[in-house]
C-alpha positions in Angstrom: 0.9 19.9 -18.2 4.2 19.6 -16.3 4.3 17.7 -12.9 4.9 21.0 -11.0 1.8 22.5 -12.6 -0.3 19.5 -11.7 0.9 19.5 -8.1 0.2 23.3 -7.9 -3.4 22.7 -9.2 -4.0 19.8 -6.8 -2.7 21.9 -3.9 -5.0 24.9 -4.8 -8.0 22.6 -5.3 -7.7 20.7 -2.1 -6.7 23.5 0.1 -9.6 25.6 -1.2 -12.0 22.9 0.0 -10.4 22.3 3.4 -12.6 21.1 6.2 -11.1 21.7 9.7 -13.6 19.5 11.5 -13.0 16.6 9.3 -9.3 17.2 9.4 -9.2 16.8 13.2 -11.2 13.6 13.1 -9.0 12.2 10.3 -5.8 13.1 12.2 -7.1 11.4 15.4 -8.0 8.3 13.3 -4.3 8.0 12.3 -3.2 8.7 15.8 -1.9 12.2 14.9 0.8 10.8 12.6 0.0 13.3 9.9 -1.8 16.6 9.2 -5.0 16.5 7.1 -6.8 19.0 4.9 -10.1 17.3 5.9 -11.2 15.8 2.6 -12.6 12.3 2.8 -11.9 9.9 -0.1 -15.1 10.5 -2.2 -14.7 14.3 -2.0 -11.0 14.2 -2.7 -11.6 11.9 -5.7 -14.3 14.1 -7.1 -12.2 17.2 -6.8 -9.2 15.6 -8.4 -11.1 13.8 -11.2 -11.0 16.8 -13.6 -7.3 17.2 -12.9 -6.5 13.6 -13.7 -8.6 13.9 -16.9 -6.3 16.8 -18.0 -3.3 14.6 -17.6 -4.2 12.1 -20.3 -2.3 13.7 -23.1 0.8 14.1 -21.0 1.0 11.1 -18.7 4.0 8.8 -18.9 5.8 6.7 -16.3 8.6 9.4 -16.2 5.9 12.1 -15.6 4.5 10.1 -12.7 8.0 9.6 -11.2 8.5 13.3 -11.2 5.1 14.2 -9.8 4.7 11.6 -7.1 7.8 12.7 -5.0 6.6 16.3 -5.1 3.2 15.2 -3.7 4.9 13.0 -1.2 7.0 15.8 0.1 3.9 17.8 1.2 2.8 17.5 4.8 -0.9 16.9 4.4 -1.9 13.3 4.0 -4.3 13.9 1.1 -1.4 14.8 -1.1 0.1 11.4 -0.4 -3.1 9.7 -1.4 -3.1 11.6 -4.7 0.4 10.3 -5.3 -0.8 6.8 -4.8 -3.7 7.4 -7.1 -1.3 8.4 -9.9 0.1 4.8 -9.8 -3.4 3.3 -9.3 -4.9 5.1 -12.3 -2.0 4.3 -14.6 -1.0 0.7 -13.8 -0.4 0.0 -17.5 2.4 2.5 -17.5 4.3 1.2 -14.5 7.4 -0.8 -15.0 10.3 -1.9 -12.7 11.7 1.6 -13.3 9.2 2.8 -10.7 10.3 0.5 -8.0 12.9 2.7 -6.3 10.4 5.6 -6.0 7.8 3.2 -4.7 10.2 1.8 -2.1 11.1 5.3 -1.0 7.4 6.2 -0.6 6.9 3.1 1.5 9.7 4.0 4.0 8.8 7.7 4.3 5.6 9.1 5.7 5.0 5.5 6.7 1.8 4.3 8.2 -0.6 1.4 7.4 -2.8 3.5 5.1 -0.1 4.6 2.7 1.9 1.3 2.9 -1.1 -0.8 2.2 -2.2 1.5 -0.6 1.2 1.4 -2.3 1.3 -2.4 -1.9 -2.1 -3.1 -3.4 -2.2 -0.4 -6.1 1.4 -0.4 -7.3 3.7 -3.1 -5.9 1.2 -6.0 -6.4 0.4 -5.4 -10.1 4.1 -4.7 -10.7 5.3 -8.0 -9.2 2.6 -9.9 -11.0 3.4 -8.4 -14.4 7.2 -8.5 -14.0 8.2 -11.8 -12.2 11.8 -10.6 -11.9 10.6 -8.1 -9.3 9.8 -11.0 -7.0 13.4 -10.9 -5.8 12.7 -7.5 -4.4 9.9 -9.0 -2.2 12.5 -11.5 -0.9 14.7 -8.5 0.0 11.7 -6.8 1.6 11.0 -9.9 3.6 14.6 -9.8 5.1 14.8 -6.1 5.5 15.1 -4.3 8.9 12.3 -1.9 8.0 8.9 -3.2 9.3 6.9 -1.6 6.6 8.9 -3.3 3.8 8.3 -6.5 5.7 4.6 -5.8 5.7 4.5 -5.3 2.0 6.3 -8.6 1.4 3.6 -10.3 3.5 0.5 -8.6 2.0 1.4 -7.9 -1.6 -0.3 -11.1 -2.8 -3.6 -10.4 -1.1 -5.5 -10.3 -4.4 -3.5 -12.9 -6.3 -5.9 -15.8 -5.6 -4.8 -18.9 -7.6 -1.7 -16.9 -8.8 -0.4 -16.7 -5.2 3.2 -17.9 -4.8 2.3 -20.1 -1.8 5.9 -21.1 -1.1 6.8 -17.5 -0.6 3.6 -16.7 1.4 4.3 -19.4 4.0 8.0 -18.7 4.0 7.5 -15.0 4.7 4.9 -15.8 7.4 7.3 -18.2 9.1 10.1 -15.6 9.0 8.0 -13.0 10.9 5.6 -15.1 13.0 7.6 -14.3 16.1 7.5 -10.6 15.5 6.0 -8.5 18.3 5.0 -5.7 15.9 1.2 -5.3 15.7 1.3 -4.4 12.0 3.3 -7.5 11.2 1.1 -9.8 13.2 -2.0 -8.3 11.6 -0.5 -8.6 8.1 0.3 -12.3 8.6 -3.3 -13.1 9.7 -4.7 -11.0 6.9 -2.6 -12.6 4.2 -3.4 -16.1 5.4 -7.1 -15.3 5.7 -7.2 -13.9 2.2 -5.5 -16.9 0.6 -7.8 -19.2 2.6 -10.6 -17.9 0.3 -8.8 -19.7 -2.5 -7.3 -22.7 -0.7 -8.9 -23.0 2.8 -7.7 -26.6 3.5 -4.1 -25.8 2.9 -4.1 -22.5 4.9 -5.9 -24.0 7.8 -3.4 -26.9 7.9 -0.5 -24.4 7.9 -2.1 -22.4 10.7 -2.8 -25.4 12.9 0.7 -26.7 12.3 2.1 -23.3 13.5 -0.4 -22.6 16.2 2.2 -22.5 18.9 4.4 -20.1 16.9 1.8 -17.7 15.5 0.8 -14.8 17.7 -2.8 -14.9 19.0 -3.7 -12.0 16.7 -2.3 -13.7 13.6 -4.0 -17.0 14.5 -7.4 -15.3 15.0 -7.2 -13.2 11.9 -6.2 -16.2 9.8 -9.2 -18.2 10.9 -11.6 -15.3 11.1 -14.0 -16.7 8.6 -13.6 -20.4 9.5 
């Protein structure tokens, strides 16, 4: 199955099951940033499951890198989620060759749902598997694009004891004066998550920087204290 055929089948399947009432509620939830077909995650996943199964004989990294941009170019948000699922379902195939495509996805059609999905399901495993990609997180941390900053902050959420703490604290310090809600939230989230692994160290960092962290970051970091 060629990428274009897969995208056509996904489009036919999802649009055939459109739910206008759900679509409006989903659009409002994301502050009318995107159009929706109206398919919540469980339904979308069930509808796409047979299509993903058909891909097994054909799927390669190159195939994904052809299909994902085609899905990303569509206006309805569900197609973007399917593109992210391609990476999530095929983590073993993803190499640094995917990085440019992933970065482009982060900075286009950008909102917290897609950015966090790409970070957790594609960037995080890629950086962990290929340490040389860490330098890209350093670039993201210094970038002018807020969403790339957010990925630099949160990509280690599930790393636990494998967390690069030096980088975590450094990127938090770099952005702790930001007035962007999504950056403030990300800092608190990243610190709170690592506190599950090393509470004493994180709380010491938070107290040390209490006067510099935003109230949101501070509260989020200590949410489970």
